[in-house]
KOLTIMI-125458 format. One record per residue: residue number from 1; residue in one letter; y, x, z of N, C-alpha, C, O in turn. Coordinates in pm, 1 decimal, decimal comma. Each point is the difference from the previous one (the first is absolute). Layout:
# residues N
<NUM "A" <Y X Z> <Y X Z> <Y X Z> <Y X Z>>
...
END
This chain:
# residues 217
<1 "M" <239,1 1866,6 2293,2> <75,5 5,7 -125,7> <-89,8 -32,2 -119,4> <37,3 -77,4 -88,2>>
<2 "W" <-156,0 137,8 86,7> <-93,5 -24,3 -110,1> <-42,9 -146,2 -4,8> <-21,2 -54,8 -108,2>>
<3 "T" <8,1 -9,4 225,9> <-37,9 -142,0 4,6> <105,5 -86,3 -67,2> <-33,5 -91,5 -75,1>>
<4 "Y" <162,6 119,8 101,7> <108,6 -77,0 -62,2> <0,2 18,7 -151,8> <21,5 -95,6 -74,6>>
<5 "I" <-45,2 217,8 29,6> <-4,1 26,2 -144,4> <-115,5 -75,5 -64,8> <15,7 -58,8 -107,0>>
<6 "K" <-131,4 60,6 172,0> <-117,7 -67,3 -54,0> <22,2 -150,2 -10,9> <-31,3 -60,9 -102,2>>
<7 "W" <85,8 1,4 208,6> <24,9 -144,2 -3,8> <113,0 -35,0 -96,5> <-3,4 -105,5 -63,3>>
<8 "G" <102,5 192,0 51,4> <105,8 -23,2 -97,7> <-54,0 0,8 -141,9> <40,7 -81,8 -82,5>>
<9 "F" <-131,6 173,1 53,6> <-62,1 6,2 -132,5> <-83,1 -126,2 -25,4> <5,5 -56,8 -109,1>>
<10 "R" <-81,5 13,3 208,4> <-82,2 -120,1 -15,9> <85,9 -123,1 -24,7> <-31,0 -81,1 -87,2>>
<11 "L" <139,1 66,7 164,0> <87,5 -115,9 -16,4> <69,2 2,0 -136,0> <21,6 -105,2 -60,1>>
<12 "T" <13,1 223,9 11,4> <62,1 10,2 -132,4> <-96,3 -43,9 -108,6> <37,3 -75,3 -89,9>>
<13 "I" <-161,5 122,3 97,7> <-102,3 -40,7 -97,6> <-23,7 -149,8 7,3> <-11,3 -66,2 -103,2>>
<14 "F" <3,6 11,8 224,5> <-21,2 -143,8 16,7> <115,2 -79,6 -60,1> <-23,1 -101,7 -65,5>>
<15 "A" <146,9 146,3 86,7> <117,1 -70,2 -54,2> <-0,2 2,9 -152,4> <34,0 -99,5 -64,0>>
<16 "I" <-72,3 213,4 5,2> <-4,2 10,5 -146,9> <-106,0 -93,9 -57,2> <25,6 -70,4 -97,7>>
<17 "V" <-143,6 69,1 157,9> <-107,7 -87,6 -48,0> <39,1 -146,3 16,7> <-23,5 -80,6 -90,1>>
<18 "A" <83,0 44,9 204,1> <39,8 -138,3 24,3> <106,6 -44,6 -99,7> <-6,3 -111,6 -51,6>>
<19 "A" <105,1 198,7 23,9> <104,0 -34,3 -97,2> <-58,6 -15,8 -139,8> <39,3 -90,0 -74,3>>
<20 "F" <-133,1 177,2 38,4> <-63,8 -7,6 -131,8> <-75,6 -132,2 -15,9> <11,3 -66,3 -103,1>>
<21 "L" <-88,0 28,4 205,2> <-75,6 -124,6 -7,0> <92,4 -120,7 -0,1> <-23,9 -96,5 -72,4>>
<22 "H" <129,5 101,3 153,2> <93,5 -112,2 5,0> <69,4 -18,9 -133,8> <26,0 -113,5 -40,1>>
<23 "Y" <4,5 221,6 -29,6> <63,5 -9,8 -131,3> <-98,6 -48,8 -106,2> <36,7 -79,3 -86,8>>
<24 "T" <-159,5 125,3 92,9> <-96,8 -22,6 -107,2> <-73,5 -132,7 11,0> <-22,1 -66,8 -101,0>>
<25 "L" <-16,2 27,6 222,2> <-79,2 -122,0 15,8> <83,1 -123,9 -33,1> <121,8 0,4 18,3>>
<26 "P" <-186,7 -106,3 -66,8> <75,0 -119,9 -39,5> <53,8 -76,7 120,1> <-63,6 -6,6 105,2>>
<27 "H" <182,1 -51,1 -123,2> <61,0 -89,4 98,5> <29,9 -132,0 -70,2> <20,7 -3,8 -121,3>>
<28 "R" <-18,8 -104,0 198,5> <31,1 -130,3 -57,5> <114,9 -63,8 76,2> <-4,8 -14,1 122,2>>
<29 "D" <107,3 -23,9 -195,7> <116,2 -66,7 56,9> <2,9 -144,3 -46,2> <-20,1 -27,7 -118,3>>
<30 "V" <44,9 -64,0 209,7> <20,5 -139,8 -35,9> <149,9 -19,7 -18,9> <77,1 10,5 95,3>>
<31 "V" <-36,7 -38,7 -217,3> <142,6 -7,3 -35,1> <23,3 -114,3 -98,1> <-93,5 -61,5 -51,2>>
<32 "R" <221,9 35,6 27,2> <42,9 -91,3 -104,8> <70,2 81,9 -107,4> <98,2 68,7 28,0>>
<33 "I" <-148,1 -75,9 -149,6> <58,3 77,5 -109,5> <130,1 -67,0 -44,2> <3,0 -119,8 -28,1>>
<34 "T" <103,1 198,1 22,6> <130,7 -54,4 -36,8> <45,1 43,5 -138,8> <92,9 -58,8 -55,4>>
<35 "G" <-156,5 160,0 -1,6> <39,2 43,4 -133,2> <-79,0 119,9 -46,4> <-60,9 71,1 79,9>>
<36 "T" <62,6 -49,3 -211,2> <-63,0 117,2 -60,4> <94,0 55,5 -105,6> <75,3 -75,1 -62,0>>
<37 "Y" <-79,1 205,3 41,1> <85,8 60,4 -100,4> <-52,8 137,5 -37,7> <-85,4 56,1 68,7>>
<38 "N" <136,6 -2,8 -177,8> <-29,6 136,2 -44,6> <126,3 83,1 14,5> <111,0 -51,0 -15,5>>
<39 "R" <-128,3 179,5 45,6> <115,6 87,4 12,5> <-34,3 138,3 -52,8> <-104,5 55,9 33,4>>
<40 "L" <191,8 -1,5 -115,1> <-18,1 136,5 -49,1> <31,5 96,7 112,7> <111,6 2,7 51,9>>
<41 "T" <-211,3 76,7 -14,7> <11,3 84,9 118,8> <-35,3 142,9 -34,0> <-99,8 26,0 -67,2>>
<42 "E" <181,6 66,9 113,7> <-31,9 142,8 -10,8> <-70,3 43,6 127,3> <54,9 -10,0 109,7>>
<43 "V" <-176,5 58,3 -125,9> <-79,9 45,2 113,3> <21,4 149,3 16,9> <-26,8 78,2 -91,2>>
<44 "G" <75,3 -38,9 208,1> <32,2 140,9 22,8> <-78,3 59,5 115,3> <-121,6 16,8 -7,9>>
<45 "A" <194,3 15,4 117,3> <-63,2 66,2 114,4> <-102,5 -88,1 68,9> <-88,4 50,3 69,4>>
<46 "N" <99,2 -183,0 -87,9> <-95,8 -90,7 63,8> <-115,8 -35,5 -91,6> <-65,5 -102,3 20,0>>
<47 "A" <39,2 186,1 -121,2> <-103,4 -30,4 -100,0> <-138,4 -15,2 61,3> <-82,1 -74,9 -52,9>>
<48 "M" <53,9 144,5 163,7> <-133,0 -8,0 59,7> <-30,9 -139,4 53,1> <-116,3 -33,2 22,9>>
<49 "F" <220,1 -49,3 -2,9> <-20,7 -134,9 49,8> <-5,1 -103,3 -112,2> <-3,1 -120,2 26,2>>
<50 "Y" <2,2 166,8 -151,2> <-11,7 -89,7 -114,9> <-129,2 29,4 -73,4> <-52,4 111,3 5,7>>
<51 "A" <1,2 -212,8 -75,1> <-119,9 18,3 -80,2> <38,7 61,4 -133,6> <117,8 22,4 -27,8>>
<52 "S" <-218,8 4,4 -54,8> <26,5 52,0 -132,6> <52,9 -111,9 -88,3> <-19,0 -117,2 32,5>>
<53 "P" <85,5 150,2 -144,3> <46,9 -104,3 -90,8> <-115,4 -86,1 -48,0> <-115,2 43,2 1,2>>
<54 "D" <146,4 -165,9 -43,7> <-103,3 -92,6 -46,2> <-82,4 60,9 -112,4> <50,8 79,3 -79,2>>
<55 "S" <-175,6 -115,7 72,8> <-89,7 51,6 -103,0> <53,1 -35,1 -139,1> <37,9 -114,3 -25,5>>
<56 "G" <-35,6 212,3 -63,1> <45,6 -22,7 -136,3> <146,2 29,1 -23,0> <44,8 0,9 -114,7>>
<57 "T" <32,3 23,3 221,7> <141,6 30,0 -16,9> <18,1 148,1 -23,5> <-86,9 80,0 34,3>>
<58 "T" <200,3 -43,0 -93,0> <28,9 140,4 -25,4> <71,2 60,5 119,0> <59,7 -71,0 80,9>>
<59 "T" <-66,2 202,4 -70,9> <67,9 71,1 107,9> <94,1 101,8 -59,4> <-17,4 42,3 -114,3>>
<60 "S" <116,9 -2,8 191,1> <96,9 99,5 -43,4> <25,9 94,6 114,5> <-55,7 -15,3 108,7>>
<61 "T" <141,4 114,4 -133,8> <29,9 96,7 105,6> <74,1 -66,4 114,5> <-12,8 43,7 114,4>>
<62 "V" <90,8 -149,1 -142,2> <68,4 -76,9 103,5> <-85,3 -122,1 31,6> <-28,6 -80,7 -88,4>>
<63 "D" <-12,5 67,0 215,3> <-86,0 -110,9 38,5> <85,5 -124,3 21,6> <41,7 -30,4 111,8>>
<64 "R" <-16,8 -40,4 -221,4> <77,5 -123,6 4,7> <-91,8 -115,2 -38,3> <-56,2 -0,1 -109,4>>
<65 "R" <40,3 -97,9 197,6> <-96,5 -106,8 -22,4> <64,8 -136,7 16,1> <96,5 -17,0 74,5>>
<66 "D" <-151,6 -78,8 -145,8> <36,4 -139,6 18,3> <-97,2 -58,7 100,9> <-109,4 -43,0 -36,6>>
<67 "I" <148,8 41,1 163,7> <-89,3 -39,0 108,6> <20,6 -147,2 34,5> <113,2 -48,1 5,4>>
<68 "R" <-221,8 -21,7 17,5> <4,2 -140,4 40,0> <14,2 -9,5 151,3> <-58,9 78,9 74,0>>
<69 "F" <136,5 -174,9 -29,3> <20,1 -21,8 143,7> <-21,1 -147,1 33,3> <22,9 -88,6 -82,5>>
<70 "I" <-67,4 65,1 206,0> <-22,0 -135,0 52,1> <79,6 -13,5 129,3> <-20,4 76,9 93,9>>
<71 "E" <110,8 -173,9 -88,7> <79,8 -25,3 120,0> <-64,6 -110,7 81,2> <-48,7 -98,4 -55,7>>
<72 "A" <48,3 114,3 187,3> <-66,6 -97,9 86,0> <71,1 -9,1 134,5> <81,1 85,1 36,3>>
<73 "V" <-114,7 -191,7 36,3> <57,0 -23,5 132,9> <-113,2 -35,7 95,2> <-85,8 -82,0 -32,8>>
<74 "F" <85,6 143,6 151,2> <-96,8 -33,2 104,1> <38,2 -132,0 66,9> <114,7 -43,4 -11,3>>
<75 "P" <-208,2 -20,9 80,5> <33,5 -123,1 73,8> <114,1 20,5 99,2> <74,3 -93,9 28,5>>
<76 "S" <-59,5 214,1 23,7> <107,5 29,1 94,9> <136,4 11,3 -66,9> <102,3 2,0 68,4>>
<77 "G" <-99,6 5,4 -201,7> <125,3 15,6 -72,0> <26,0 142,9 -46,2> <95,0 24,5 -74,2>>
<78 "K" <-178,3 69,9 117,2> <15,2 138,8 -42,9> <-43,2 14,4 -145,7> <-101,2 -56,0 -42,1>>
<79 "V" <179,9 131,9 -33,7> <-30,1 14,1 -142,9> <-89,3 121,1 -24,2> <-6,8 91,5 82,1>>
<80 "M" <-61,6 -92,7 -196,4> <-86,1 109,5 -41,4> <3,0 9,2 -151,5> <6,2 -101,6 -69,2>>
<81 "V" <-10,4 223,0 18,4> <-6,1 24,7 -143,7> <-123,9 84,9 -27,1> <-19,6 104,1 62,7>>
<82 "Y" <-62,6 -148,7 -155,2> <-119,7 72,6 -40,9> <20,1 50,8 -142,5> <63,3 -66,5 -82,0>>
<83 "R" <-117,7 185,3 52,9> <-8,0 42,9 -138,9> <-133,5 -46,4 -56,1> <-91,8 -31,9 75,4>>
<84 "N" <81,3 28,3 -205,9> <-121,7 -48,1 -64,7> <-34,6 96,9 -112,1> <44,9 -15,1 -113,6>>
<85 "E" <-126,4 115,9 148,2> <-38,6 104,0 -94,9> <-151,9 9,9 -11,2> <-72,8 -27,4 95,3>>
<86 "D" <26,6 67,2 -214,2> <-141,7 34,3 -15,0> <-30,4 125,9 80,0> <82,5 90,9 9,4>>
<87 "T" <-201,3 -87,1 47,4> <-43,9 122,5 68,9> <-92,9 82,8 -87,9> <-12,4 120,8 19,6>>
<88 "G" <-53,9 -185,7 -117,7> <-92,4 73,9 -85,4> <-113,8 58,5 81,5> <-54,0 -63,5 90,6>>
<89 "W" <19,3 186,6 -125,6> <-110,0 68,8 66,9> <48,8 98,1 104,8> <-79,7 73,8 57,9>>
<90 "I" <211,2 -72,3 -32,6> <51,9 94,9 97,8> <-14,5 -57,2 140,1> <-45,9 -112,6 18,6>>
<91 "W" <85,8 192,2 79,0> <-6,9 -43,7 139,6> <122,2 -83,4 33,5> <109,8 31,3 -46,2>>
<92 "P" <-126,0 -138,2 126,4> <-124,1 -50,1 59,1> <-84,0 -77,4 -100,6> <53,7 -51,8 -97,9>>
<93 "P" <-183,1 42,9 119,9> <-92,6 -52,6 -101,7> <-4,1 -152,8 -5,3> <-102,4 -60,8 31,2>>
<94 "Y" <213,0 -0,4 -70,5> <1,6 -145,7 -16,5> <-35,0 -40,7 -143,4> <-28,1 -117,0 -26,3>>
<95 "F" <29,9 213,4 -66,3> <-37,0 -24,4 -139,4> <73,2 -122,8 -56,4> <-60,4 -89,4 -59,2>>
<96 "K" <190,4 89,0 79,7> <82,9 -113,8 -40,5> <56,8 24,8 -139,2> <67,5 100,3 -23,5>>
<97 "Y" <-95,5 -192,9 -69,1> <50,5 9,1 -136,6> <69,9 -129,6 -44,1> <35,3 -14,3 -117,1>>
<98 "D" <-15,7 -78,8 209,3> <49,3 -132,3 -38,6> <138,2 -31,0 55,8> <25,4 -112,4 43,1>>
<99 "S" <64,3 210,7 -43,3> <133,5 -22,3 55,3> <73,3 -112,5 -71,4> <70,1 -78,6 63,8>>
<100 "S" <-85,4 70,2 -194,8> <67,3 -106,2 -75,6> <-50,8 -137,0 43,5> <78,5 -92,4 21,5>>
<101 "N" <-210,5 80,0 -8,6> <-57,0 -127,9 44,4> <43,7 -33,9 141,8> <30,6 -115,3 30,6>>
<102 "L" <-28,0 217,0 56,2> <40,9 -23,1 138,1> <145,8 -44,8 6,5> <35,7 -85,9 80,7>>
<103 "Q" <48,5 144,7 -166,2> <140,6 -40,2 -3,4> <13,2 -146,3 -44,4> <82,2 -74,5 53,4>>
<104 "A" <-163,2 34,6 -150,8> <2,5 -139,3 -45,3> <-46,1 -94,0 111,4> <58,2 -106,8 19,0>>
<105 "E" <-162,1 146,0 54,3> <-47,5 -81,7 111,6> <107,0 -12,8 106,5> <24,1 -109,2 51,7>>
<106 "A" <41,3 222,0 -18,0> <104,3 -2,8 102,4> <116,9 -87,1 -44,0> <54,8 -75,4 80,4>>
<107 "T" <-16,4 85,0 -207,1> <109,5 -82,6 -50,9> <-34,9 -147,8 8,3> <85,5 -82,8 31,2>>
<108 "N" <-211,8 49,7 -59,4> <-44,2 -138,4 6,2> <-2,1 -54,0 142,5> <4,8 -121,2 20,9>>
<109 "L" <-12,1 212,2 78,5> <-6,8 -41,2 140,5> <135,8 4,2 69,7> <6,9 -19,1 121,4>>
<110 "V" <101,2 43,8 -195,6> <134,4 -2,7 58,7> <29,3 -141,2 50,3> <-23,5 -97,6 -71,2>>
<111 "S" <74,5 86,7 193,0> <28,3 -130,6 58,5> <131,1 3,1 77,2> <37,7 105,0 52,1>>
<112 "P" <33,2 -218,6 -43,5> <127,4 -4,9 73,0> <-21,3 -11,9 150,3> <-110,1 -29,1 46,8>>
<113 "K" <217,0 52,3 27,4> <-6,5 -7,1 145,9> <-29,9 -140,9 47,9> <-66,5 -18,1 102,0>>
<114 "E" <115,8 -83,4 -176,1> <-19,7 -138,7 40,0> <-145,2 -45,7 -16,8> <-46,7 -87,1 73,3>>
<115 "K" <-23,5 145,2 -168,6> <-139,3 -36,5 -25,1> <-81,9 127,7 -18,2> <-38,2 34,0 -111,9>>
<116 "P" <11,2 37,2 222,6> <-64,1 131,8 -10,9> <-147,3 -9,3 -38,5> <-72,1 -90,9 41,1>>
<117 "E" <31,5 186,5 -119,8> <-142,0 17,9 -32,8> <-38,9 138,7 49,7> <47,5 100,7 -52,6>>
<118 "W" <-132,4 -95,2 152,0> <-33,7 125,0 65,0> <-115,3 68,6 -72,2> <-95,9 -63,6 -43,6>>
<119 "V" <108,4 194,3 32,6> <-101,2 79,7 -69,3> <-34,0 122,5 83,3> <79,6 43,9 83,0>>
<120 "A" <-198,3 10,9 -105,8> <-41,2 125,4 62,5> <11,6 110,7 -104,0> <-66,5 -3,6 -103,5>>
<121 "V" <149,9 100,3 131,3> <18,7 113,9 -89,3> <-79,5 118,1 55,2> <31,4 52,1 107,0>>
<122 "T" <-132,8 -10,9 -179,2> <-76,7 118,3 37,8> <67,5 122,1 -59,8> <29,4 3,3 -119,4>>
<123 "H" <-4,9 96,8 202,4> <73,8 118,0 -45,9> <-43,2 122,5 78,4> <-70,1 -10,1 100,8>>
<124 "Y" <112,4 124,5 -148,0> <-14,6 123,9 75,8> <133,7 73,0 -3,5> <84,4 -27,8 -85,1>>
<125 "G" <-65,8 120,4 177,0> <124,8 76,7 1,7> <98,0 -50,8 103,3> <-29,7 -91,7 76,6>>
<126 "W" <148,2 153,3 -75,7> <103,9 -29,9 97,2> <128,7 -43,2 -69,3> <21,8 28,6 -117,7>>
<127 "R" <62,1 -97,2 192,8> <134,5 -32,8 -46,2> <98,0 85,8 78,9> <22,5 -23,2 118,7>>
<128 "L" <35,9 123,0 -185,9> <97,6 90,2 60,5> <127,3 -5,8 -84,1> <12,2 73,4 -98,0>>
<129 "P" <83,1 -159,9 135,0> <120,4 -17,0 -81,9> <79,1 128,7 -20,6> <55,8 21,4 -107,7>>
<130 "I" <-50,2 64,9 209,6> <81,0 120,4 -10,4> <-49,6 92,2 -111,6> <78,2 76,4 -56,5>>
<131 "F" <-207,6 -83,2 24,4> <-57,6 82,8 -106,7> <-35,4 -81,2 -125,3> <-61,9 52,5 -92,5>>
<132 "S" <101,0 -180,3 89,7> <-32,6 -88,8 -112,0> <-150,7 -2,8 -26,9> <-45,2 14,6 -113,5>>
<133 "I" <-30,3 -33,8 220,9> <-145,5 -7,0 -7,6> <-43,2 -144,2 25,8> <45,1 -63,3 95,5>>
<134 "Y" <-133,0 12,2 -181,6> <-44,5 -137,9 8,7> <-152,8 -4,6 5,5> <-66,2 81,3 -64,5>>
<135 "P" <9,2 -175,4 141,1> <-145,8 -18,4 -5,0> <-39,4 -56,7 -135,2> <75,5 -75,8 -61,0>>
<136 "N" <-193,4 112,6 14,8> <-48,4 -43,4 -130,6> <-90,8 -121,4 16,8> <-104,8 8,7 64,1>>
<137 "A" <145,5 -122,6 -122,1> <-80,3 -121,7 7,8> <-118,6 11,0 -94,8> <15,0 41,5 -115,0>>
<138 "V" <-132,7 -78,8 163,6> <-120,6 5,7 -83,7> <-62,9 -137,2 -20,8> <-84,4 -17,0 -88,0>>
<139 "K" <125,3 -81,8 169,4> <-56,5 -133,7 -15,4> <91,6 -101,8 64,4> <62,8 27,7 102,3>>
<140 "V" <-55,0 -145,9 -162,0> <78,1 -111,0 53,4> <-85,2 -126,4 -9,1> <-56,8 -30,1 -104,9>>
<141 "R" <48,6 -43,5 216,0> <-74,4 -125,6 -3,6> <62,9 -100,5 95,5> <49,8 39,2 105,6>>
<142 "P" <-50,8 -166,0 -139,5> <56,3 -103,2 88,2> <-82,9 -14,7 127,7> <-121,4 20,3 -0,6>>
<143 "V" <189,4 -56,1 110,6> <-67,4 -27,6 126,9> <50,0 -134,2 52,9> <97,6 -55,2 -50,7>>
<144 "E" <-164,8 3,9 152,2> <30,3 -133,5 50,6> <136,5 -9,1 66,6> <68,1 -101,9 -12,0>>
<145 "G" <-27,8 206,2 81,2> <127,1 -5,1 70,1> <36,1 133,4 60,3> <-75,7 96,3 -12,7>>
<146 "P" <191,7 -88,6 79,2> <45,5 128,3 55,4> <-81,0 48,5 119,2> <7,7 117,5 35,8>>
<147 "D" <-85,8 -206,3 26,8> <-76,4 36,6 119,3> <-147,5 23,9 -29,7> <-81,5 4,5 92,2>>
<148 "V" <46,2 10,8 -219,7> <-138,8 20,4 -35,9> <-51,0 132,1 56,8> <74,6 97,7 6,5>>
<149 "T" <-201,9 -94,2 34,9> <-61,0 121,7 53,9> <-73,9 73,2 -110,4> <-86,4 -56,6 -66,9>>
<150 "L" <121,3 183,4 48,7> <-62,4 82,9 -103,0> <-72,8 115,4 68,6> <62,1 83,8 65,4>>
<151 "I" <-192,6 -80,6 -81,0> <-80,9 105,2 62,5> <-9,6 119,0 -95,7> <-45,0 -16,2 -113,4>>
<152 "P" <86,2 134,2 156,7> <-2,9 118,1 -89,5> <-139,3 59,6 -12,4> <-27,7 106,4 55,5>>
<153 "W" <-61,0 -175,4 -128,8> <-138,6 44,2 -10,2> <-11,6 137,8 -64,7> <-81,3 81,9 42,6>>
<154 "V" <162,1 -56,1 -145,0> <-8,3 129,9 -68,1> <32,8 113,1 96,9> <-70,7 100,6 5,2>>
<155 "N" <177,7 -117,4 71,1> <38,2 103,6 95,9> <-107,3 18,6 106,9> <-29,7 112,5 40,3>>
<156 "I" <-28,3 -223,9 5,3> <-105,2 9,2 102,2> <-119,0 79,2 -52,8> <-52,1 87,5 69,1>>
<157 "V" <8,9 -118,0 -191,4> <-115,0 69,4 -58,2> <30,8 147,9 -21,4> <-80,9 86,2 34,4>>
<158 "V" <198,7 -56,9 -91,6> <36,1 139,8 -27,2> <9,7 79,9 129,0> <-52,1 111,2 8,2>>
<159 "L" <118,8 -167,1 93,0> <14,7 72,3 126,7> <-135,0 16,7 69,4> <-24,9 102,3 63,6>>
<160 "A" <-62,8 -203,5 -75,9> <-133,7 12,4 58,8> <-79,0 110,8 -68,7> <-66,9 79,1 66,4>>
<161 "L" <74,4 -73,4 -198,7> <-69,9 106,7 -72,9> <55,9 137,3 35,8> <-75,4 95,4 19,5>>
<162 "L" <207,6 -86,0 -11,1> <60,8 128,1 39,3> <-40,8 39,0 141,3> <-22,8 117,5 28,8>>
<163 "G" <13,5 -217,7 59,9> <-45,1 28,3 135,8> <-143,5 52,6 1,9> <-31,7 92,4 75,0>>
<164 "L" <-55,1 -151,6 -157,9> <-138,6 47,6 -8,4> <-6,4 141,6 -56,5> <-76,5 83,8 47,9>>
<165 "V" <157,9 -58,0 -150,6> <3,1 135,1 -57,5> <47,7 100,4 103,8> <-58,1 107,6 14,8>>
<166 "W" <166,0 -143,7 58,2> <50,5 90,7 103,8> <-105,9 23,2 107,3> <-15,9 112,7 47,0>>
<167 "L" <-57,4 -218,0 -7,1> <-104,3 14,4 101,8> <-111,8 91,1 -49,3> <-50,7 82,8 75,6>>
<168 "M" <12,2 -97,7 -201,9> <-105,2 85,8 -56,5> <45,6 145,0 -4,2> <-75,2 90,6 35,8>>
<169 "L" <200,7 -68,7 -80,3> <52,2 136,9 -5,2> <9,6 60,3 139,0> <-27,9 118,4 18,8>>
<170 "W" <67,7 -200,2 79,3> <10,1 49,4 137,8> <-137,6 38,2 53,8> <-14,6 102,7 66,2>>
<171 "R" <-87,3 -185,9 -94,8> <-135,2 30,9 44,4> <-51,9 126,6 -69,1> <-65,4 83,2 62,8>>
<172 "M" <95,0 -69,2 -192,0> <-41,2 120,7 -72,0> <66,1 123,4 59,4> <-62,8 105,1 12,2>>
<173 "W" <191,4 -118,4 25,3> <71,3 112,8 59,7> <-58,8 35,8 136,1> <-15,9 117,8 32,1>>
<174 "V" <-16,8 -220,9 48,7> <-58,1 25,2 132,2> <-134,6 71,4 -14,3> <-27,8 95,8 72,1>>
<175 "Q" <-55,6 -143,0 -165,7> <-128,9 64,4 -20,5> <15,6 142,6 -52,9> <-71,1 90,9 42,8>>
<176 "F" <165,4 -72,1 -136,5> <25,5 134,5 -51,5> <47,8 92,1 111,9> <-39,3 116,4 7,4>>
<177 "K" <124,4 -170,1 79,0> <51,0 79,7 111,8> <-111,4 37,3 95,9> <-7,0 113,2 47,8>>
<178 "E" <-81,9 -211,6 -19,4> <-109,1 27,0 93,9> <-102,5 96,4 -57,7> <-54,5 82,9 72,9>>
<179 "R" <27,6 -92,7 -202,7> <-106,1 79,9 -60,9> <46,7 135,2 -51,0> <-78,3 94,9 -4,7>>
<180 "M" <203,7 -85,1 -33,1> <47,6 122,3 -64,2> <105,7 72,7 81,4> <-14,0 118,7 29,5>>
<181 "I" <120,1 -190,5 6,8> <114,3 68,0 63,6> <-32,7 41,5 142,6> <19,5 115,7 37,4>>
<182 "E" <-69,7 -210,8 43,3> <-26,4 32,2 140,6> <-104,4 110,6 15,5> <21,6 90,8 80,2>>
<183 "P" <-136,9 -93,7 -154,9> <-93,6 114,1 10,8> <63,4 131,6 -43,2> <-27,4 104,2 59,5>>
<184 "A" <113,1 -107,8 -163,8> <65,8 122,5 -44,3> <94,8 52,0 107,3> <7,2 120,5 24,3>>
<185 "V" <65,9 -212,3 40,2> <91,4 41,3 107,9> <-79,0 55,0 117,9> <36,9 101,7 58,7>>
<186 "D" <-147,0 -170,5 -24,3> <-83,6 49,9 110,7> <-56,4 137,9 -33,1> <-3,5 88,3 85,7>>
<187 "D" <-40,4 -70,1 -209,8> <-53,6 129,9 -40,2> <108,2 106,6 5,5> <-24,9 112,7 42,8>>
<188 "L" <146,0 -149,1 -86,6> <110,1 95,5 6,5> <33,2 36,0 144,1> <24,3 116,4 31,8>>
<189 "N" <-23,5 -218,8 56,5> <26,1 27,8 141,2> <-107,9 89,6 59,5> <28,6 87,5 81,8>>
<190 "S" <-153,8 -110,4 -123,9> <-109,3 85,6 49,0> <18,8 143,7 -46,8> <-20,9 94,3 76,2>>
<191 "K" <60,8 -78,4 -203,0> <24,9 133,9 -52,0> <113,2 68,0 76,4> <-7,0 118,4 32,7>>
<192 "L" <112,7 -197,3 -5,0> <112,5 57,8 74,3> <-41,5 37,1 141,3> <42,3 102,9 52,7>>
<193 "D" <-125,9 -187,2 9,2> <-47,8 31,8 134,8> <-84,8 126,9 -2,5> <9,6 83,8 89,6>>
<194 "E" <-93,6 -70,4 -194,0> <-80,9 121,0 -11,6> <87,7 122,7 -19,2> <-26,1 105,5 57,9>>
<195 "L" <130,7 -119,6 -139,9> <91,2 112,2 -18,6> <70,8 35,2 129,5> <17,5 117,6 32,2>>
<196 "D" <23,8 -221,1 43,1> <65,3 25,9 129,0> <-96,4 70,1 94,9> <36,9 93,9 70,6>>
<197 "A" <-162,2 -141,6 -70,4> <-98,8 62,6 88,2> <-25,2 144,8 -40,7> <-12,2 88,1 85,1>>
<198 "S" <4,5 -64,0 -217,3> <-20,7 136,7 -47,3> <118,4 87,9 37,0> <-16,1 115,4 39,7>>
<199 "A" <137,5 -173,3 -53,7> <118,8 77,8 35,2> <2,8 31,0 148,4> <36,4 110,8 39,4>>
<200 "D" <-75,3 -209,4 45,4> <-3,1 22,9 144,2> <-104,4 106,0 35,7> <23,2 84,4 86,5>>
<201 "A" <-139,3 -89,7 -154,5> <-104,4 99,0 27,1> <45,9 138,6 -41,5> <-22,8 97,3 71,9>>
<202 "A" <87,5 -87,6 -187,5> <49,8 129,5 -45,4> <106,0 52,5 95,2> <4,7 119,4 29,8>>
<203 "K" <81,2 -210,5 18,1> <104,0 40,3 95,0> <-61,8 49,5 130,0> <45,2 98,0 59,2>>
<204 "A" <-151,1 -169,2 -15,8> <-67,3 40,9 123,5> <-66,7 135,8 -17,7> <6,5 83,9 90,0>>
<205 "R" <-71,4 -60,4 -205,8> <-62,6 129,9 -23,0> <103,6 111,3 -4,4> <-21,4 108,7 53,8>>
<206 "A" <134,7 -137,3 -118,9> <105,6 102,0 -5,8> <54,5 29,2 138,5> <25,1 115,2 35,5>>
<207 "H" <-6,9 -222,9 43,7> <49,7 19,7 136,5> <-99,7 81,8 82,5> <40,3 86,3 78,0>>
<208 "G" <-170,4 -113,2 -95,0> <-101,3 76,6 73,1> <-2,7 145,0 -44,2> <-17,9 90,2 81,9>>
<209 "F" <35,7 -67,6 -211,4> <-0,6 136,4 -51,3> <114,1 80,2 60,0> <-21,0 112,0 46,7>>
<210 "W" <140,5 -167,3 -47,2> <115,3 72,1 54,2> <-12,2 15,8 151,2> <45,0 99,8 56,2>>
<211 "S" <-105,8 -198,4 9,3> <-18,6 12,7 145,8> <-94,4 114,7 30,5> <26,4 80,3 89,6>>
<212 "R" <-138,3 -71,7 -164,6> <-93,3 111,5 23,5> <65,8 133,8 -35,9> <-20,6 100,9 67,4>>
<213 "L" <100,5 -102,5 -175,7> <64,6 124,5 -44,0> <96,5 49,3 105,0> <0,0 118,5 33,2>>
<214 "F" <82,7 -207,5 19,9> <95,6 44,2 101,6> <-69,5 24,1 134,5> <49,3 75,3 83,9>>
<215 "G" <-164,8 -140,6 -64,9> <-72,6 23,2 124,4> <-57,6 139,7 5,2> <-3,1 60,7 107,0>>
<216 "R" <-42,7 -7,6 -219,8> <-48,5 135,8 -3,1> <109,3 99,2 30,1> <-23,6 101,0 66,3>>
<217 "K" <144,9 -129,1 -115,2> <110,3 92,8 28,7> <32,3 -2,3 147,9> <90,0 71,3 44,6>>
END
């Protein structure tokens, strides 16, 4: 039973970390931009999936924002909608302050189906229509075609660094366990064995005392 609980806890932690990294790390989609627009949006229960308002704008008790959106189509024909918000200094650390410029670039790259111009949209986040959640575009650049190969160097470097950090922490834990925990457990077991031996000796002495006492009678 304890083994199942332990593995369940480990898998839960792994799933949370994997979801966090998948949401935060950049992804690149090769798409054709079909349009751009602004929409006045009230951010409510899904506020954690939106960035802060653009730098220099005012805020009120009601989080109502004029959010920029970019519409796109994948080579397969599947559609995608990206939001275009500044991230500022908040998490994730993309330090994006050029949403207006990015919107202008995206508008300039709009192309018709008959003469497509393919672009790579770098973004983070998820598209969840049921919760009105959109990935946030952070960069747009033209590419040669829909079959271009894009190597995720940033993700490779970040995951490699995280792997090294995890390996270092694991080694530190193993050394701490060998030097501190295991000797303490062994010492505790020795103390318990000594107590058991003392208890057995006391029991034996008591048994001998009563045996001699009843033997005299």
